[in-house]
C-alpha positions in Angstrom: -5.8 22.4 -35.5 -9.2 24.1 -35.6 -11.7 22.2 -37.7 -14.9 23.1 -39.4 -16.6 21.9 -42.6 -18.9 24.0 -44.8 -22.1 22.0 -45.4 -24.4 24.6 -47.0 -22.9 25.9 -50.2 -24.2 27.1 -53.5 -22.5 27.2 -56.9 -23.5 28.9 -60.1 -25.8 26.0 -60.7 -28.1 27.8 -58.2 -29.1 29.8 -61.2 -29.2 33.6 -60.8 -28.5 33.2 -57.1 -24.9 32.2 -56.5 -21.7 32.9 -58.4 -19.2 30.3 -57.0 -18.0 27.9 -59.6 -17.5 24.2 -58.7 -13.8 24.7 -59.1 -13.9 27.7 -56.9 -15.8 25.9 -54.2 -13.4 22.9 -54.2 -10.3 25.1 -54.4 -11.5 27.1 -51.4 -11.8 23.9 -49.4 -8.2 23.0 -50.4 -6.8 26.4 -49.6 -8.5 26.4 -46.2 -7.2 22.9 -45.5 -10.7 21.4 -45.0 -11.0 17.7 -45.4 -14.5 17.8 -46.9 -17.0 20.2 -48.4 -20.6 20.0 -49.5 -22.6 21.2 -52.6 -26.2 22.1 -51.9 -27.6 24.0 -54.8 -31.2 25.2 -54.8 -33.6 22.4 -56.0 -31.2 21.0 -58.5 -28.1 18.7 -58.7 -26.6 19.9 -62.0 -23.2 20.2 -60.5 -23.1 16.9 -58.5 -20.9 14.8 -60.8 -18.4 17.6 -61.6 -18.2 18.4 -57.9 -17.7 14.8 -57.0 -14.9 14.2 -59.4 -13.1 17.4 -58.7 -13.2 16.7 -54.9 -11.7 13.3 -55.4 -9.0 14.8 -57.6 -8.0 17.2 -54.8 -8.3 14.6 -52.0 -11.3 16.3 -50.5 -14.3 14.2 -49.3 -17.3 15.2 -51.5 -20.6 15.6 -49.7 -23.4 15.8 -52.3 -26.6 17.5 -51.2 -29.4 19.8 -52.3 -31.3 22.7 -50.7 -34.8 21.5 -51.5 -38.0 23.5 -51.4 -40.7 22.1 -49.2 -44.3 23.1 -49.8 -45.6 25.1 -46.8 -49.1 23.9 -47.5 -50.0 20.3 -46.7 -49.2 19.0 -50.1 -46.8 19.6 -53.0 -49.8 19.7 -55.3 -51.3 22.6 -53.5 -50.5 26.2 -54.7 -50.1 29.1 -52.3 -50.5 32.7 -53.1 -47.0 34.1 -53.0 -43.4 33.0 -53.3 -40.4 33.9 -51.2 -39.2 36.3 -53.9 -42.4 38.2 -53.7 -42.3 38.5 -49.9 -38.6 39.3 -49.3 -38.0 43.0 -49.5 -35.2 44.3 -51.8 -32.6 44.7 -49.1 -33.8 42.5 -46.2 -34.5 38.9 -45.4 -37.2 39.8 -42.9 -39.9 39.2 -45.4 -39.4 35.5 -44.8 -41.6 36.0 -41.8 -44.7 36.2 -44.0 -47.3 33.5 -43.6 -48.1 33.5 -47.4 -44.7 32.0 -48.4 -45.1 29.3 -51.0 -42.2 27.1 -49.8 -39.5 26.7 -47.2 -36.0 25.4 -47.5 -34.4 22.2 -46.3 -30.8 20.9 -46.7 -30.5 17.2 -47.6 -27.1 15.5 -47.7 -26.4 12.0 -49.0 -24.8 9.7 -46.5 -24.3 6.8 -48.9 -25.4 5.5 -52.3 -28.9 4.8 -51.1 -29.2 8.4 -49.9 -27.9 9.6 -53.2 -30.5 7.7 -55.1 -33.2 8.9 -52.7 -32.0 12.5 -53.1 -32.2 12.2 -56.9 -35.7 10.9 -56.5 -36.8 13.7 -54.2 -35.4 16.4 -56.5 -37.0 14.8 -59.6 -40.4 14.6 -57.8 -40.1 18.3 -57.0 -39.8 19.1 -60.7 -42.3 16.7 -62.0 -45.1 16.8 -59.4 -44.6 19.9 -57.1 -43.4 22.6 -59.4 -45.1 25.9 -58.7 -42.5 28.8 -59.1 -40.0 26.3 -57.5 -39.7 22.5 -57.5 -41.4 21.7 -54.2 -41.7 18.4 -52.3 -43.6 17.7 -49.1 -43.4 15.6 -45.9 -44.9 12.6 -47.7 -42.0 12.6 -50.2 -39.4 13.2 -47.5 -40.7 10.4 -45.4 -40.9 8.0 -48.3 -37.3 8.7 -49.4 -35.6 9.5 -46.1 -33.2 6.6 -45.9 -29.5 7.5 -46.2 -30.0 11.2 -45.8 -29.0 13.8 -43.3 -31.3 16.9 -43.1 -30.6 20.3 -41.7 -33.2 23.0 -41.2 -31.5 25.5 -43.6 -31.5 29.3 -43.6 -33.9 32.0 -42.2 -36.3 30.8 -44.8 -36.0 27.2 -43.6 -38.6 24.7 -42.6 -38.3 25.6 -38.9 -36.8 29.1 -39.0 -39.6 30.6 -41.2 -42.1 30.0 -38.3 -39.7 31.4 -35.7 -39.2 34.6 -37.7 -42.9 35.2 -37.8 -43.4 34.4 -34.1 -45.3 31.2 -34.6 -43.5 29.0 -32.0 -46.3 26.5 -31.8 -45.9 25.6 -35.5 -42.1 25.7 -35.1 -42.3 23.1 -32.4 -44.8 21.0 -34.3 -42.7 21.0 -37.4 -39.5 20.3 -35.4 -41.2 17.2 -34.1 -42.3 16.1 -37.5 -38.8 16.4 -39.0 -37.3 14.6 -36.0 -39.8 11.8 -36.6 -38.7 11.5 -40.2 -35.0 11.8 -39.9 -34.3 11.0 -36.2 -30.8 11.8 -35.1 -29.9 12.8 -38.7 -31.9 16.0 -38.3 -30.0 19.0 -37.2 -31.2 22.6 -36.4 -29.2 25.0 -38.5 -27.9 28.3 -37.3 -26.4 31.1 -39.3 -25.1 34.6 -38.4 -24.4 37.1 -41.2 -24.5 40.0 -38.7 -27.0 42.3 -40.4 -30.0 40.0 -41.1 -32.6 40.5 -38.3 -34.4 37.2 -39.2 -31.3 35.3 -38.4 -30.9 37.0 -35.0 -34.5 35.9 -34.1 -33.6 32.3 -35.1 -30.3 32.3 -33.2 -32.1 33.3 -30.0 -34.6 30.4 -30.2 -32.8 27.5 -31.9 -30.6 26.5 -28.9 -33.6 26.0 -26.6 -35.5 24.3 -29.3 -32.7 21.9 -29.9 -32.5 21.1 -26.2 -36.3 20.6 -26.0 -36.3 18.0 -28.8 -32.9 16.4 -28.1 -31.5 17.6 -31.4 -28.1 19.1 -32.2 -27.3 22.6 -33.6 -25.2 22.9 -36.8 -23.4 26.0 -38.0 -23.3 27.0 -41.7 -22.6 30.1 -43.7 -24.9 29.7 -46.8 -22.0 30.3 -49.1 -22.9 32.0 -52.4 -19.5 33.3 -53.4 -15.9 32.5 -52.4 -14.2 35.8 -51.3 -15.8 38.6 -49.4 -15.0 41.1 -52.1 -17.1 39.0 -54.5 -20.2 40.5 -52.8 -20.3 43.4 -55.3 -20.1 41.1 -58.3 -22.8 38.9 -56.7 -25.0 41.8 -56.1 -24.8 42.8 -59.8 -25.4 39.2 -60.8 -28.6 39.1 -58.8 -30.0 42.0 -60.7 -29.2 40.9 -64.2 -32.7 39.6 -64.7 -34.4 42.7 -63.4 -36.2 44.8 -66.0 -35.1 48.0 -64.3 -32.0 48.7 -62.3 -32.5 49.2 -58.6 -29.2 51.2 -58.3 -29.2 54.9 -58.6 -25.5 55.0 -59.2 -22.5 52.7 -59.5 -21.5 53.2 -55.9 -25.0 52.1 -54.7 -24.2 48.5 -55.7 -21.7 48.3 -52.8 -24.2 49.3 -50.1 -27.6 48.4 -51.4 -27.1 44.7 -51.1 -30.1 42.6 -52.2 -29.4 39.9 -49.6 -28.6 42.5 -46.9 -25.2 41.2 -46.2 -21.7 40.7 -47.7 -20.9 37.8 -45.3 -22.1 34.8 -47.4 -18.6 33.9 -48.6 -16.4 30.8 -47.9 -15.1 31.7 -44.5 -12.1 29.9 -42.9 -12.5 27.4 -40.1 -11.1 30.0 -37.7 -13.7 32.6 -38.8 -16.6 30.2 -38.4 -15.3 29.0 -35.0 -15.0 32.6 -33.8 -18.4 33.5 -35.2 -20.0 30.7 -33.3 -17.8 30.7 -30.2 -20.9 30.5 -28.0 -22.1 27.4 -29.8 -19.1 25.0 -30.0 -21.4 22.1 -30.4 -22.7 23.6 -33.7 -19.2 23.6 -35.0 -18.6 20.0 -33.8 -21.8 18.9 -35.6 -20.2 19.8 -39.0 -17.5 17.2 -38.3 -20.1 14.7 -37.1 -22.1 15.0 -40.3 -18.9 14.8 -42.4 -18.2 11.4 -40.7 -21.7 10.2 -41.5 -21.4 11.0 -45.2 -19.4 8.5 -47.1 -20.8 8.4 -50.6 -19.0 6.4 -53.2 -20.1 6.7 -56.8 -19.0 4.5 -59.7 -17.8 7.0 -62.3 -15.9 4.5 -64.5 -18.5 1.8 -65.4 -20.8 2.4 -68.4 -24.5 1.8 -67.7 -25.9 1.4 -71.2 -29.2 -0.5 -71.9 -29.0 -3.9 -73.4 -29.3 -4.3 -77.1 -30.9 -7.6 -78.0 -29.8 -9.5 -81.1 -32.8 -10.4 -83.2 -34.0 -14.0 -82.7 -33.7 -14.5 -86.4 -29.9 -13.9 -86.3 -28.2 -17.3 -86.0 -24.6 -16.5 -87.0 -23.7 -14.0 -84.4 -22.9 -15.3 -80.9 -22.5 -11.9 -79.3 -22.8 -8.1 -79.9 -19.3 -7.9 -81.3 -20.1 -10.6 -83.9 -23.3 -8.9 -84.8 -21.7 -5.5 -85.2 -19.0 -6.9 -87.4 -21.6 -8.6 -89.6 -23.7 -5.5 -90.0 -20.7 -3.3 -90.6 -19.4 -5.3 -93.5 -22.9 -5.8 -94.9 -23.5 -2.0 -94.6 -20.2 -1.2 -96.4 -21.2 -3.4 -99.3 -24.5 -1.7 -99.5 -22.8 1.7 -99.9 -22.0 0.7 -103.5 -18.3 1.5 -103.2 -15.3 -0.5 -104.2 -14.2 -2.2 -101.0 -10.4 -2.1 -101.3 -7.8 -3.5 -98.9 -7.7 0.0 -97.3 -11.4 -0.1 -96.4 -11.2 -3.7 -95.0 -8.1 -2.9 -92.9 -9.6 0.3 -91.6 -13.0 -1.4 -90.7 -11.2 -4.3 -89.0 -9.1 -1.9 -87.0 -12.1 0.1 -85.9 -14.1 -2.9 -84.9 -11.2 -4.3 -82.8 -11.0 -1.1 -80.9 -14.8 -0.9 -80.4 -14.7 -4.6 -79.2 -11.8 -3.9 -76.9 -13.5 -0.9 -75.3 -16.8 -2.9 -75.0 -18.8 -0.3 -77.0 -20.5 -2.6 -79.6 -23.9 -2.3 -77.9 -23.6 1.5 -78.1 -23.1 1.5 -81.8 -26.0 -0.9 -82.4 -28.3 1.2 -80.2 -27.5 4.4 -82.1 -27.9 2.5 -85.5 -31.2 1.2 -84.3 -32.9 4.5 -83.5 -31.4 6.1 -86.6 -32.9 3.3 -88.7 -36.2 3.9 -86.9 -36.1 7.6 -87.7 -35.6 6.8 -91.4 -38.4 4.3 -91.3 -40.7 6.9 -89.9 -39.7 9.5 -92.4 -38.0 11.7 -89.8 -35.2 13.8 -91.3 -31.7 12.8 -90.1 -28.6 14.9 -90.5 -25.5 13.4 -92.3 -23.4 13.5 -89.2 -21.0 15.9 -87.7 -18.2 16.1 -85.2 -15.6 13.4 -84.6 -18.0 10.6 -85.4 -17.6 11.5 -89.1 -14.2 10.0 -88.8 -15.6 6.5 -88.1 -15.9 4.0 -91.0 -18.1 1.8 -88.7 -20.5 4.7 -88.3 -20.5 5.2 -92.1 -21.1 1.5 -92.7 -24.0 1.3 -90.3 -25.7 4.4 -91.7 -25.1 6.5 -88.6 -23.2 9.1 -90.7 -23.2 9.8 -94.4 -19.5 10.9 -94.7 -16.9 8.5 -96.0 -13.9 9.0 -93.8 -11.5 7.3 -96.2 -12.3 9.8 -99.0 -11.9 12.8 -96.7 -8.9 11.4 -94.8 -10.6 11.7 -91.4 -9.0 10.2 -88.3 -10.9 7.6 -86.3 -8.7 8.3 -83.2 -10.3 11.7 -82.8 -13.6 9.9 -82.2 -12.5 6.8 -80.3 -9.0 6.4 -78.8 -7.9 3.3 -76.9 -5.4 5.3 -74.9 -8.1 7.7 -73.7 -11.0 5.5 -72.5 -14.2 7.5 -72.6 -17.7 7.1 -74.0 -18.1 7.7 -77.7 -20.0 10.9 -78.5 -22.1 10.7 -81.7 -23.8 14.0 -82.5 -27.0 13.4 -84.5 -29.4 16.0 -85.8 -33.1 15.0 -86.1 -36.0 16.9 -87.5 -36.8 19.2 -84.6 -40.6 18.9 -84.7 -40.4 15.0 -84.6 -37.8 14.4 -81.9 -40.4 13.3 -79.4 -41.3 10.3 -81.6 -37.8 9.0 -81.4 -37.5 9.7 -77.7 -40.8 7.7 -77.2 -39.5 4.9 -79.3 -36.3 4.7 -77.3 -38.3 4.6 -74.0 -40.5 1.8 -75.3 -37.7 -0.3 -76.5 -35.0 0.3 -73.9 -37.1 1.3 -70.9 -38.0 4.6 -69.2 -35.1 4.4 -66.9 -32.6 4.1 -69.7 -33.6 7.3 -71.6 -32.9 10.8 -70.4 -32.7 14.3 -71.9 -29.6 16.2 -70.9 -29.7 19.8 -70.0 -27.4 22.4 -71.6 -26.4 25.8 -70.2 -25.9 29.0 -72.0 -23.0 31.1 -70.7 -22.8 34.9 -70.9 -20.2 36.0 -73.5 -18.0 39.1 -72.8 -20.0 41.5 -74.9 -23.3 40.4 -73.4 -21.9 40.6 -69.9 -20.6 44.2 -70.5 -24.0 45.3 -71.7 -25.9 43.6 -68.9 -23.6 45.0 -66.2 -23.8 48.5 -67.8 -27.6 48.3 -67.7 -27.6 47.2 -64.0 -25.2 50.1 -63.1 -27.3 52.6 -65.1 -24.5 53.4 -67.6 -25.5 55.1 -70.8 -26.5 52.4 -73.3 -24.7 54.1 -76.3 -21.4 54.3 -74.3 -21.6 50.7 -73.3 -22.6 49.6 -76.8 -19.6 51.4 -78.3 -17.3 49.9 -75.7 -18.3 46.4 -76.5 -17.2 46.9 -80.1 -13.6 47.1 -78.9 -13.8 43.5 -77.6 -12.0 41.6 -80.4 -13.5 38.8 -82.4 -11.3 36.0 -83.6 -12.6 33.5 -86.2 -16.1 34.6 -85.5 -15.8 34.2 -81.7 -15.5 36.9 -79.1 -12.2 36.4 -77.3 -12.5 35.4 -73.6 
């Protein structure tokens, strides 16, 4: 059986660049009977956990990575004149040969948990210290956090290839030596062949001899941005959604005027890749070698909550469960309601489930920063979502809705038969959120507090208007067409 593993793949988390979903990427690996697959989005790891879990669910080895941006100047703090986007022409990758490019690309893959942590650190530094058009790192960062990582030289805009394409072989050799010094035998020279990209042809001519000169191995990839070849048209439209003016003169132009200059960046079968690189069998073999090196295991079941410390003045409570019980009953009494048997039974029931699921600390932490908000005079919402069904939340002052009066079910919030973290939605005064975030950092530690990104998705009506604009359709016609997309209960149907 012919084997090949895709190790350079983008999902829709490479924003406005790729259209593959995480599901689509994993399913493609399954359909092509590949034992492993990698995720290497541009400068981010938004899809890493979703990818990891879905790979395991489908008996595919997950290889978590990232295509990071490396500053072409000596330091991530230094700013160059132009970005790749400004240099690359609209239908060709040859612009990557420019000497004014702000960054180059590098693929990093986690071999183990140490590598995964280092990859997270590298990506974070890119955003917090090296951001200039893109989240950039430099050789200093790569050298400091190299342990547990495999590196490949990426595409035609990669850390070695960009010098080859502009004819600067002296610097190409110099940088090859530097990356070998950092990553050793875990550094591979990447080759790609999308047939119509001249820059790649230049790289393909030079890389084999460069690999031989430095005792490195070639590795073949396809820089996957979509799953099927026919997705190239949708991808081309997607790439132009952010453009102020359409670059297509008519609807058929979108099929030929490809912004990336090729329709070959799809998830090819092992047979296709082996045939494509039949003159470089070692580059195919390297994908299997790297797959064997990468054996990342993540603990996705344990909860990693910060510790809540019981006040030193509290003598009655031996543990967090006792303390939560005490505060819950005291809080219920302070609500000035008649505590009937129904309330006691319900509160005891909820507390037992919270104890059994080991979430007492979570409730105490949420109660703590809500109390802090009220102390500071920060407006706090009354509570929403399934947490409103918890009498414990009501007793602690987390919510202001009595679930007994409104017949709300606790099981929608916390269910012992479906073990998952509680999700308490809290609304704070928007111009004072930073005060509470700072309080949480000071009390529970910087490494225990994070803000979570959210993503907006294009709705059907919006998609239709955007695609119509890109394809130069008459606005009035498209606008009238969108009105025929039905809305049910205030939402556009998918």
